[in-house]
MIROBA-215370 format. One line per 4 residues: number of its first residue (from 1); their letters; for each residue x, y, z of N, C-alpha, C. Coordinates in nm, 3 decimals, padded with zeros to 5 digits, m for minus. Layout:
NUM = A = X,Y,Z,X,Y,Z,X,Y,Z | ...
This chain:
1 = MTIR = 01.439,m01.455,m02.612,01.341,m01.559,m02.579,01.201,m01.509,m02.614 | 01.130,m01.586,m02.695,00.995,m01.550,m02.737,00.894,m01.583,m02.627 | 00.814,m01.486,m02.591,00.704,m01.508,m02.497,00.577,m01.526,m02.577 | 00.513,m01.641,m02.563,00.388,m01.669,m02.633,00.271,m01.645,m02.537
5 = RGYA = 00.164,m01.591,m02.589,00.045,m01.568,m02.507,m00.073,m01.644,m02.565 | m00.163,m01.688,m02.476,m00.276,m01.765,m02.524,m00.389,m01.770,m02.424 | m00.498,m01.833,m02.466,m00.613,m01.857,m02.381,m00.638,m02.007,m02.376 | m00.674,m02.055,m02.258,m00.710,m02.195,m02.241,m00.857,m02.204,m02.203
9 = DTPF = m00.929,m02.296,m02.266,m01.068,m02.321,m02.231,m01.073,m02.411,m02.109 | m01.140,m02.365,m02.004,m01.149,m02.441,m01.879,m01.292,m02.437,m01.828 | m01.326,m02.517,m01.727,m01.460,m02.508,m01.668,m01.490,m02.371,m01.607 | m01.388,m02.290,m01.585,m01.407,m02.157,m01.528,m01.418,m02.050,m01.636
13 = GQLH = m01.414,m02.089,m01.761,m01.409,m01.994,m01.870,m01.268,m01.988,m01.928 | m01.244,m01.893,m02.015,m01.112,m01.881,m02.076,m01.015,m01.814,m01.980 | m00.901,m01.880,m01.960,m00.796,m01.828,m01.874,m00.676,m01.789,m01.959 | m00.626,m01.668,m01.936,m00.518,m01.612,m02.016,m00.383,m01.640,m01.950
17 = YSEA = m00.281,m01.660,m02.033,m00.147,m01.691,m01.980,m00.040,m01.649,m02.081 | 00.083,m01.639,m02.032,00.200,m01.624,m02.118,00.292,m01.741,m02.091 | 00.368,m01.781,m02.193,00.447,m01.903,m02.183,00.578,m01.887,m02.258 | 00.683,m01.945,m02.203,00.813,m01.945,m02.269,00.895,m02.060,m02.216
21 = GASQ = 00.975,m02.120,m02.303,01.067,m02.225,m02.260,01.009,m02.364,m02.273 | 01.087,m02.461,m02.223,01.049,m02.602,m02.231,01.101,m02.674,m02.107 | 01.071,m02.801,m02.099,01.115,m02.888,m01.989,01.023,m02.874,m01.867 | 01.079,m02.881,m01.746,00.997,m02.877,m01.624,00.916,m02.748,m01.617
25 = VILM = 00.790,m02.761,m01.578,00.699,m02.646,m01.576,00.710,m02.571,m01.444 | 00.717,m02.439,m01.454,00.700,m02.349,m01.340,00.577,m02.265,m01.368 | 00.474,m02.282,m01.284,00.354,m02.199,m01.295,00.369,m02.078,m01.205 | 00.353,m01.958,m01.260,00.374,m01.834,m01.188,00.241,m01.767,m01.158
29 = LHQT = 00.219,m01.735,m01.030,00.091,m01.684,m00.981,00.113,m01.548,m00.916 | 00.042,m01.448,m00.963,00.068,m01.308,m00.928,m00.003,m01.264,m00.802 | 00.035,m01.147,m00.754,m00.033,m01.085,m00.641,m00.159,m01.012,m00.687 | m00.243,m00.973,m00.593,m00.360,m00.889,m00.619,m00.316,m00.745,m00.641
33 = PRSH = m00.368,m00.672,m00.741,m00.456,m00.714,m00.849,m00.379,m00.723,m00.980 | m00.262,m00.785,m00.975,m00.175,m00.786,m01.093,m00.218,m00.892,m01.194 | m00.128,m00.926,m01.285,m00.155,m01.020,m01.393,m00.024,m01.093,m01.424 | m00.024,m01.166,m01.535,00.099,m01.233,m01.579,00.213,m01.134,m01.597
37 = DEFA = 00.181,m01.006,m01.619,00.283,m00.903,m01.640,00.377,m00.891,m01.520 | 00.333,m00.932,m01.402,00.420,m00.923,m01.285,00.549,m01.004,m01.304 | 00.546,m01.101,m01.394,00.662,m01.188,m01.415,00.733,m01.158,m01.546 | 00.711,m01.038,m01.600,00.771,m01.003,m01.729,00.923,m01.005,m01.724
41 = ELQP = 00.981,m00.972,m01.609,01.127,m00.975,m01.594,01.178,m01.115,m01.561 | 01.102,m01.188,m01.479,01.149,m01.319,m01.432,01.133,m01.428,m01.537 | 01.023,m01.426,m01.608,00.992,m01.535,m01.700,01.103,m01.561,m01.803 | 01.153,m01.460,m01.874,01.259,m01.488,m01.972,01.391,m01.530,m01.907
45 = RLAD = 01.412,m01.493,m01.780,01.535,m01.534,m01.711,01.539,m01.684,m01.685 | 01.422,m01.744,m01.666,01.415,m01.886,m01.633,01.381,m01.974,m01.753 | 01.337,m01.912,m01.862,01.283,m01.989,m01.974,01.388,m02.067,m02.051 | 01.516,m02.041,m02.028,01.618,m02.122,m02.095,01.628,m02.262,m02.036
49 = SYRT = 01.579,m02.280,m01.913,01.589,m02.409,m01.845,01.454,m02.471,m01.810 | 01.347,m02.390,m01.811,01.217,m02.437,m01.765,01.109,m02.391,m01.861 | 00.997,m02.462,m01.858,00.878,m02.416,m01.928,00.802,m02.327,m01.831 | 00.809,m02.198,m01.852,00.749,m02.102,m01.761,00.610,m02.063,m01.811
53 = IAMD = 00.512,m02.071,m01.723,00.374,m02.035,m01.755,00.328,m01.934,m01.650 | 00.305,m01.812,m01.692,00.256,m01.707,m01.601,00.110,m01.682,m01.636 | 00.020,m01.710,m01.541,m00.122,m01.700,m01.572,m00.184,m01.573,m01.514 | m00.292,m01.530,m01.575,m00.382,m01.434,m01.512,m00.482,m01.518,m01.431
57 = MIGF = m00.478,m01.507,m01.300,m00.567,m01.587,m01.218,m00.713,m01.547,m01.242 | m00.804,m01.633,m01.205,m00.947,m01.609,m01.224,m00.984,m01.470,m01.172 | m01.048,m01.390,m01.258,m01.094,m01.257,m01.218,m00.994,m01.146,m01.240 | m00.873,m01.178,m01.284,m00.768,m01.077,m01.299,m00.715,m01.075,m01.442
61 = GLSA = m00.652,m00.965,m01.479,m00.595,m00.953,m01.611,m00.699,m00.975,m01.719 | m00.670,m01.067,m01.810,m00.760,m01.097,m01.921,m00.834,m01.229,m01.903 | m00.827,m01.286,m01.784,m00.896,m01.412,m01.758,m01.042,m01.390,m01.721 | m01.120,m01.497,m01.733,m01.262,m01.492,m01.700,m01.283,m01.460,m01.553
65 = CPTT = m01.394,m01.396,m01.523,m01.432,m01.367,m01.384,m01.505,m01.486,m01.324 | m01.496,m01.502,m01.192,m01.568,m01.612,m01.129,m01.718,m01.588,m01.134 | m01.793,m01.696,m01.139,m01.939,m01.685,m01.138,m01.994,m01.688,m00.996 | m01.907,m01.721,m00.901,m01.946,m01.721,m00.760,m01.847,m01.634,m00.682
69 = HLEI = m01.864,m01.627,m00.551,m01.775,m01.549,m00.466,m01.631,m01.595,m00.483 | m01.539,m01.502,m00.496,m01.398,m01.538,m00.515,m01.339,m01.593,m00.386 | m01.278,m01.710,m00.396,m01.211,m01.772,m00.282,m01.076,m01.825,m00.328 | m00.982,m01.836,m00.235,m00.850,m01.890,m00.268,m00.864,m02.031,m00.323
73 = ETMA = m00.954,m02.110,m00.268,m00.974,m02.246,m00.316,m01.015,m02.248,m00.464 | m01.103,m02.155,m00.503,m01.147,m02.147,m00.642,m01.032,m02.103,m00.733 | m00.953,m02.007,m00.686,m00.839,m01.961,m00.765,m00.739,m02.074,m00.785 | m00.722,m02.158,m00.681,m00.632,m02.272,m00.693,m00.685,m02.375,m00.792
77 = EGGW = m00.815,m02.402,m00.787,m00.874,m02.493,m00.885,m00.856,m02.437,m01.026 | m00.862,m02.304,m01.038,m00.838,m02.242,m01.167,m00.697,m02.266,m01.218 | m00.601,m02.264,m01.127,m00.463,m02.293,m01.165,m00.449,m02.435,m01.219 | m00.510,m02.530,m01.151,m00.504,m02.669,m01.199,m00.582,m02.685,m01.329
81 = ALLD = m00.692,m02.612,m01.343,m00.769,m02.620,m01.467,m00.685,m02.572,m01.586 | m00.607,m02.466,m01.566,m00.519,m02.420,m01.673,m00.416,m02.526,m01.707 | m00.353,m02.585,m01.605,m00.252,m02.688,m01.631,m00.314,m02.810,m01.698 | m00.436,m02.845,m01.658,m00.505,m02.955,m01.725,m00.525,m02.924,m01.873
85 = ALRV = m00.569,m02.801,m01.902,m00.594,m02.762,m02.041,m00.466,m02.764,m02.124 | m00.354,m02.736,m02.058,m00.224,m02.735,m02.126,m00.155,m02.870,m02.119 | m00.224,m02.969,m02.061,m00.174,m03.107,m02.051,m00.044,m03.115,m01.972 | m00.041,m03.045,m01.863,00.075,m03.047,m01.773,00.044,m03.139,m01.655
89 = DSAV = 00.126,m03.240,m01.637,00.102,m03.338,m01.530,00.147,m03.287,m01.394 | 00.265,m03.223,m01.388,00.318,m03.175,m01.261,00.391,m03.044,m01.283 | 00.404,m02.967,m01.175,00.464,m02.834,m01.190,00.525,m02.787,m01.059 | 00.623,m02.700,m01.072,00.668,m02.616,m00.961,00.572,m02.499,m00.955
93 = LLGH = 00.522,m02.468,m00.838,00.425,m02.360,m00.821,00.494,m02.242,m00.753 | 00.500,m02.130,m00.824,00.568,m02.010,m00.775,00.465,m01.900,m00.761 | 00.444,m01.851,m00.638,00.346,m01.747,m00.615,00.400,m01.633,m00.532 | 00.346,m01.514,m00.556,00.388,m01.393,m00.485,00.267,m01.329,m00.419
97 = HTGA = 00.275,m01.301,m00.287,00.163,m01.245,m00.211,00.038,m01.331,m00.229 | m00.072,m01.279,m00.285,m00.192,m01.360,m00.304,m00.159,m01.487,m00.381 | m00.074,m01.475,m00.481,m00.034,m01.591,m00.560,00.033,m01.698,m00.477 | 00.102,m01.659,m00.369,00.164,m01.758,m00.281,00.058,m01.837,m00.206
101 = AVAQ = m00.047,m01.769,m00.160,m00.156,m01.840,m00.093,m00.224,m01.936,m00.190 | m00.242,m01.893,m00.315,m00.303,m01.979,m00.415,m00.212,m02.100,m00.444 | m00.082,m02.076,m00.456,00.011,m02.186,m00.480,00.007,m02.287,m00.366 | 00.002,m02.239,m00.242,m00.005,m02.330,m00.128,m00.131,m02.415,m00.134
105 = EMAV = m00.245,m02.353,m00.166,m00.370,m02.428,m00.175,m00.365,m02.528,m00.291 | m00.305,m02.491,m00.402,m00.289,m02.584,m00.513,m00.210,m02.707,m00.469 | m00.105,m02.685,m00.389,m00.023,m02.796,m00.343,m00.100,m02.890,m00.252 | m00.193,m02.835,m00.173,m00.275,m02.918,m00.086,m00.379,m02.995,m00.168
109 = QRPI = m00.434,m02.930,m00.269,m00.536,m02.995,m00.352,m00.479,m03.109,m00.436 | m00.357,m03.093,m00.489,m00.298,m03.195,m00.577,m00.153,m03.218,m00.536 | m00.129,m03.281,m00.421,00.010,m03.297,m00.374,00.097,m03.378,m00.468 | 00.040,m03.480,m00.533,00.121,m03.565,m00.620,00.168,m03.489,m00.743
113 = RTSA = 00.092,m03.387,m00.784,00.127,m03.312,m00.904,00.213,m03.190,m00.874 | 00.242,m03.166,m00.746,00.322,m03.050,m00.705,00.466,m03.091,m00.685 | 00.555,m03.046,m00.773,00.697,m03.082,m00.762,00.766,m03.006,m00.651 | 00.731,m02.880,m00.636,00.791,m02.794,m00.533,00.711,m02.666,m00.526
117 = LVLS = 00.728,m02.594,m00.416,00.664,m02.465,m00.396,00.770,m02.357,m00.379 | 00.751,m02.245,m00.446,00.830,m02.124,m00.421,00.730,m02.017,m00.381 | 00.734,m01.980,m00.252,00.637,m01.887,m00.196,00.706,m01.757,m00.160 | 00.672,m01.651,m00.231,00.735,m01.520,m00.210,00.637,m01.428,m00.138
121 = AMPW = 00.685,m01.365,m00.031,00.603,m01.270,00.045,00.471,m01.335,00.086 | 00.480,m01.457,00.135,00.362,m01.534,00.173,00.284,m01.463,00.284 | 00.153,m01.444,00.265,00.073,m01.384,00.373,00.045,m01.487,00.482 | m00.003,m01.441,00.595,m00.044,m01.531,00.703,m00.187,m01.497,00.744
125 = VDAA = m00.270,m01.600,00.747,m00.410,m01.583,00.786,m00.443,m01.683,00.895 | m00.497,m01.634,01.004,m00.544,m01.721,01.111,m00.682,m01.672,01.155 | m00.735,m01.730,01.260,m00.869,m01.695,01.304,m00.881,m01.547,01.339 | m00.776,m01.491,01.397,m00.779,m01.350,01.436,m00.792,m01.260,01.313
129 = RRAG = m00.718,m01.293,01.206,m00.729,m01.211,01.085,m00.866,m01.227,01.020 | m00.918,m01.350,01.018,m01.050,m01.370,00.957,m01.158,m01.296,01.034 | m01.141,m01.284,01.164,m01.241,m01.215,01.246,m01.230,m01.064,01.236 | m01.116,m01.014,01.189,m01.095,m00.870,01.184,m01.136,m00.811,01.051
133 = SHDV = m01.085,m00.691,01.026,m01.115,m00.623,00.900,m01.044,m00.692,00.785 | m01.111,m00.705,00.672,m01.050,m00.764,00.554,m00.993,m00.657,00.461 | m00.981,m00.536,00.510,m00.922,m00.426,00.435,m00.776,m00.415,00.474 | m00.686,m00.444,00.380,m00.543,m00.439,00.410,m00.485,m00.300,00.394
137 = GVDR = m00.566,m00.202,00.357,m00.518,m00.065,00.350,m00.469,m00.022,00.214 | m00.478,m00.108,00.114,m00.440,m00.071,m00.023,m00.550,m00.115,m00.119 | m00.548,m00.055,m00.238,m00.631,m00.097,m00.351,m00.780,m00.074,m00.332 | m00.818,00.015,m00.239,m00.959,00.049,m00.222,m00.980,00.195,m00.256
141 = ADTA = m01.045,00.218,m00.369,m01.075,00.355,m00.411,m01.200,00.352,m00.497 | m01.305,00.417,m00.450,m01.430,00.421,m00.525,m01.413,00.509,m00.649 | m01.467,00.463,m00.760,m01.455,00.536,m00.886,m01.518,00.674,m00.873 | m01.441,00.776,m00.908,m01.487,00.915,m00.898,m01.498,00.977,m01.037
145 = ADGS = m01.594,01.064,m01.055,m01.617,01.127,m01.185,m01.498,01.209,m01.232 | m01.420,01.262,m01.138,m01.305,01.344,m01.176,m01.176,01.263,m01.191 | m01.186,01.130,m01.176,m01.069,01.046,m01.193,m00.975,01.043,m01.074 | m01.015,01.101,m00.962,m00.926,01.107,m00.846,m00.896,00.969,m00.787
149 = HLTE = m00.980,00.870,m00.821,m00.953,00.736,m00.770,m00.822,00.680,m00.827 | m00.780,00.730,m00.941,m00.654,00.684,m00.999,m00.536,00.727,m00.914 | m00.536,00.853,m00.873,m00.427,00.899,m00.787,m00.437,00.837,m00.648 | m00.558,00.803,m00.604,m00.574,00.739,m00.474,m00.516,00.597,m00.476
153 = LWRL = m00.541,00.523,m00.582,m00.482,00.390,m00.595,m00.329,00.400,m00.594 | m00.276,00.498,m00.665,m00.131,00.521,m00.669,m00.080,00.556,m00.530 | m00.148,00.648,m00.462,m00.103,00.695,m00.330,m00.098,00.583,m00.227 | m00.198,00.494,m00.231,m00.203,00.386,m00.133,m00.090,00.286,m00.152
157 = RQPY = m00.048,00.266,m00.274,00.060,00.170,m00.303,00.200,00.231,m00.293 | 00.210,00.360,m00.313,00.341,00.425,m00.327,00.438,00.398,m00.212 | 00.394,00.393,m00.084,00.490,00.369,00.024,00.560,00.233,00.016 | 00.504,00.141,m00.059,00.556,00.004,m00.064,00.630,m00.026,m00.194
161 = YPTE = 00.655,00.079,m00.273,00.722,00.065,m00.402,00.850,00.149,m00.401 | 00.952,00.108,m00.478,01.076,00.186,m00.484,01.052,00.323,m00.547 | 01.103,00.426,m00.482,01.076,00.563,m00.527,01.130,00.590,m00.667 | 01.236,00.518,m00.705,01.298,00.543,m00.836,01.233,00.462,m00.949
165 = RPDL = 01.123,00.391,m00.919,01.059,00.306,m01.021,00.910,00.337,m01.036 | 00.875,00.459,m01.078,00.733,00.488,m01.102,00.673,00.401,m01.211 | 00.757,00.344,m01.297,00.705,00.256,m01.402,00.635,00.134,m01.344 | 00.680,00.089,m01.226,00.615,m00.027,m01.164,00.475,00.008,m01.115
169 = LDRF = 00.458,00.129,m01.067,00.324,00.173,m01.029,00.235,00.193,m01.152 | 00.293,00.235,m01.263,00.216,00.243,m01.388,00.158,00.107,m01.423 | 00.240,00.004,m01.411,00.195,m00.131,m01.445,00.089,m00.180,m01.347 | 00.106,m00.147,m01.220,00.004,m00.182,m01.121,m00.130,m00.116,m01.154
173 = IRDA = m00.128,00.014,m01.188,m00.251,00.087,m01.218,m00.322,00.023,m01.337 | m00.246,m00.014,m01.439,m00.308,m00.077,m01.556,m00.384,m00.203,m01.516 | m00.322,m00.288,m01.433,m00.389,m00.411,m01.392,m00.505,m00.384,m01.297 | m00.491,m00.283,m01.212,m00.599,m00.251,m01.118,m00.724,m00.205,m01.192
177 = LAPG = m00.708,m00.150,m01.313,m00.820,m00.099,m01.390,m00.874,m00.200,m01.490 | m00.816,m00.321,m01.492,m00.864,m00.422,m01.586,m01.009,m00.457,m01.557 | m01.089,m00.485,m01.661,m01.228,m00.524,m01.636,m01.232,m00.651,m01.553 | m01.325,m00.657,m01.461,m01.334,m00.776,m01.377,m01.367,m00.739,m01.235
181 = LDPA = m01.289,m00.794,m01.143,m01.317,m00.777,m01.002,m01.276,m00.641,m00.949 | m01.332,m00.605,m00.835,m01.281,m00.495,m00.753,m01.133,m00.524,m00.726 | m01.043,m00.428,m00.745,m00.901,m00.454,m00.724,m00.866,m00.512,m00.588 | m00.947,m00.484,m00.486,m00.916,m00.533,m00.351,m00.976,m00.670,m00.321
185 = EGHR = m01.052,m00.727,m00.414,m01.122,m00.852,m00.382,m01.026,m00.967,m00.355 | m00.912,m00.967,m00.420,m00.814,m01.072,m00.392,m00.765,m01.068,m00.249 | m00.749,m00.946,m00.193,m00.708,m00.934,m00.053,m00.816,m00.990,00.039 | m00.941,m00.964,00.004,m01.050,m01.016,00.087,m01.055,m01.169,00.082
189 = AVSR = m01.028,m01.224,m00.035,m01.026,m01.370,m00.047,m00.917,m01.429,00.041 | m00.800,m01.365,00.044,m00.693,m01.412,00.132,m00.738,m01.407,00.278 | m00.804,m01.298,00.316,m00.844,m01.280,00.456,m00.953,m01.377,00.499 | m01.022,m01.437,00.403,m01.124,m01.537,00.436,m01.069,m01.680,00.440
193 = YPME = m00.948,m01.698,00.396,m00.891,m01.832,00.372,m00.848,m01.898,00.503 | m00.888,m02.024,00.529,m00.846,m02.094,00.652,m00.703,m02.146,00.640 | m00.610,m02.055,00.627,m00.472,m02.093,00.595,m00.408,m02.180,00.702 | m00.430,m02.146,00.829,m00.360,m02.219,00.934,m00.402,m02.365,00.940
197 = ERIA = m00.519,m02.397,00.882,m00.563,m02.536,00.874,m00.503,m02.605,00.752 | m00.494,m02.534,00.642,m00.450,m02.594,00.515,m00.299,m02.604,00.503 | m00.227,m02.510,00.559,m00.082,m02.505,00.537,m00.012,m02.625,00.599 | m00.068,m02.681,00.704,m00.007,m02.797,00.768,m00.011,m02.920,00.679
201 = EVTA = m00.094,m02.917,00.574,m00.106,m03.030,00.483,m00.006,m03.024,00.368 | 00.073,m02.919,00.360,00.174,m02.908,00.254,00.285,m03.008,00.281 | 00.315,m03.092,00.182,00.422,m03.190,00.195,00.536,m03.166,00.096 | 00.514,m03.085,m00.005,00.616,m03.061,m00.107,00.734,m02.984,m00.050
205 = PVLL = 00.851,m02.991,m00.113,00.962,m02.903,m00.075,00.923,m02.757,m00.095 | 00.963,m02.671,m00.002,00.921,m02.531,m00.006,01.042,m02.438,00.003 | 01.046,m02.341,m00.086,01.139,m02.228,m00.076,01.058,m02.105,m00.043 | 01.087,m02.044,00.071,01.024,m01.918,00.110,01.116,m01.804,00.071
209 = LAPT = 01.068,m01.712,m00.010,01.142,m01.592,m00.046,01.089,m01.476,00.039 | 01.179,m01.408,00.105,01.141,m01.306,00.203,01.192,m01.169,00.160 | 01.109,m01.086,00.094,01.151,m00.950,00.060,01.178,m00.870,00.188 | 01.299,m00.821,00.202,01.340,m00.761,00.329,01.271,m00.630,00.359
213 = DDPF = 01.226,m00.557,00.256,01.165,m00.426,00.277,01.015,m00.426,00.250 | 00.954,m00.543,00.260,00.809,m00.557,00.244,00.751,m00.581,00.383 | 00.685,m00.481,00.443,00.639,m00.497,00.581,00.534,m00.605,00.598 | 00.452,m00.628,00.498,00.349,m00.732,00.506,00.415,m00.870,00.512
217 = AAAA = 00.512,m00.891,00.426,00.581,m01.020,00.422,00.663,m01.043,00.548 | 00.731,m00.940,00.596,00.815,m00.954,00.716,00.733,m00.993,00.837 | 00.614,m00.935,00.851,00.530,m00.965,00.966,00.478,m01.109,00.962 | 00.455,m01.160,00.842,00.396,m01.294,00.828,00.499,m01.406,00.836
221 = LPSV = 00.625,m01.377,00.804,00.725,m01.482,00.785,00.741,m01.578,00.904 | 00.751,m01.533,01.029,00.769,m01.629,01.139,00.654,m01.728,01.151 | 00.531,m01.681,01.136,00.416,m01.771,01.145,00.412,m01.869,01.030 | 00.441,m01.823,00.909,00.441,m01.910,00.792,00.547,m02.018,00.807
225 = TAAL = 00.667,m01.978,00.849,00.777,m02.074,00.864,00.743,m02.182,00.966 | 00.687,m02.141,01.078,00.653,m02.237,01.183,00.542,m02.332,01.138 | 00.449,m02.282,01.056,00.333,m02.362,01.017,00.365,m02.466,00.909 | 00.474,m02.449,00.837,00.509,m02.543,00.729,00.581,m02.665,00.785
229 = SGAQ = 00.522,m02.725,00.885,00.587,m02.835,00.958,00.588,m02.965,00.880 | 00.499,m02.979,00.780,00.492,m03.104,00.706,00.571,m03.105,00.577 | 00.637,m02.993,00.542,00.711,m02.986,00.416,00.831,m03.081,00.420 | 00.854,m03.148,00.308,00.970,m03.237,00.298,01.100,m03.163,00.325
233 = RLEV = 01.102,m03.040,00.284,01.222,m02.956,00.298,01.176,m02.812,00.300 | 01.242,m02.730,00.378,01.204,m02.589,00.388,01.330,m02.503,00.392 | 01.337,m02.409,00.298,01.447,m02.312,00.295,01.387,m02.172,00.295 | 01.452,m02.080,00.364,01.411,m01.940,00.366,01.528,m01.857,00.315
237 = RPLA = 01.501,m01.777,00.213,01.607,m01.693,00.157,01.557,m01.549,00.143 | 01.638,m01.453,00.183,01.596,m01.312,00.173,01.611,m01.258,00.030 | 01.525,m01.164,m00.002,01.540,m01.084,m00.124,01.580,m00.945,m00.077 | 01.709,m00.917,m00.082,01.764,m00.795,m00.023,01.710,m00.671,m00.092
241 = GAQV = 01.651,m00.580,m00.011,01.602,m00.454,m00.062,01.469,m00.462,m00.134 | 01.412,m00.581,m00.142,01.288,m00.598,m00.219,01.168,m00.546,m00.141 | 01.078,m00.481,m00.213,00.953,m00.432,m00.158,00.837,m00.512,m00.215 | 00.717,m00.459,m00.212,00.600,m00.534,m00.257,00.614,m00.582,m00.402
245 = PAME = 00.670,m00.503,m00.495,00.685,m00.553,m00.632,00.814,m00.632,m00.652 | 00.841,m00.725,m00.564,00.970,m00.795,m00.565,00.997,m00.870,m00.694 | 00.894,m00.926,m00.756,00.917,m01.005,m00.878,00.974,m00.920,m00.990 | 00.926,m00.796,m01.003,00.980,m00.707,m01.105,01.109,m00.639,m01.058
249 = QCAG = 01.109,m00.599,m00.933,01.217,m00.518,m00.878,01.346,m00.599,m00.863 | 01.335,m00.726,m00.824,01.452,m00.807,m00.790,01.449,m00.941,m00.863 | 01.414,m00.939,m00.991,01.401,m01.063,m01.067,01.532,m01.141,m01.070 | 01.645,m01.071,m01.071,01.774,m01.140,m01.073,01.797,m01.223,m00.948
253 = QVEV = 01.764,m01.166,m00.831,01.776,m01.241,m00.707,01.682,m01.361,m00.706 | 01.560,m01.340,m00.750,01.462,m01.448,m00.753,01.512,m01.562,m00.841 | 01.564,m01.527,m00.958,01.615,m01.628,m01.050,01.722,m01.714,m00.984 | 01.818,m01.650,m00.919,01.928,m01.724,m00.856,01.875,m01.821,m00.750
257 = HVRE = 01.788,m01.773,m00.664,01.735,m01.857,m00.558,01.653,m01.974,m00.612 | 01.571,m01.948,m00.713,01.488,m02.054,m00.769,01.576,m02.160,m00.836 | 01.674,m02.116,m00.914,01.763,m02.212,m00.980,01.838,m02.297,m00.877 | 01.893,m02.234,m00.777,01.970,m02.309,m00.677,01.883,m02.409,m00.604
261 = FLDS = 01.762,m02.367,m00.568,01.672,m02.455,m00.496,01.631,m02.574,m00.581 | 01.588,m02.549,m00.704,01.543,m02.659,m00.789,01.659,m02.749,m00.829 | 01.776,m02.692,m00.850,01.894,m02.775,m00.879,01.925,m02.867,m00.762 | 01.911,m02.817,m00.640,01.941,m02.899,m00.524,01.841,m03.014,m00.510
265 = LA = 01.717,m02.992,m00.553,01.618,m03.100,m00.547,01.646,m03.205,m00.653 | 01.693,m03.159,m00.770,01.723,m03.254,m00.877,01.838,m03.344,m00.840
């Protein structure tokens, strides 16, 4: 399967994406501070049945940086701006970690254009989190002349990655060093987001993917599930053994769950 890459001109500047396949669109939204590369394993698995579009969200990868403070709402508008530029009327929105929050906001902004939501490792933000520290404990390392910030970025992420897959941390480091935002700024945007107010407005069918070995996702899952009270349909499926890099680590499981869910809607 050929993966095509391109840039779309949008009101936010040029947004970078990779694309493969045809038919119903699945827009893939990555975690902080990753890029479209997070879906390198998943995209070709689904491209035989769907038009898969994995974007670099505003400020990440090779996409333009925001001209104002980064917010989840702005990142969501960026997602719709990309789809507008590609002349996509409706899409399944698939997001992981920060990307899941962005996908949820996209669904609230344009409910008629949202066919379904697939939210993996969805974070939970309420008034208590907004009032607290916006430092989630990863991706914060001041640039040092001796390069020690590189090993610090690796060290902070390592407990949440499979020990036998250092290649996944290599890919994370590459994206964390991309020109643009502070690698932790996406986490801060999530922590500022009024999620508990917006999530109740989701009406699309929702599939929640729950990585079993991701402590951030596990802690958030009960609150997220309870808050999705307006969804037409809600399913929760585990990703067995999956950690923070679930999209790369367990792409086969993700593929099966996404296909089954979308087939059931059809």
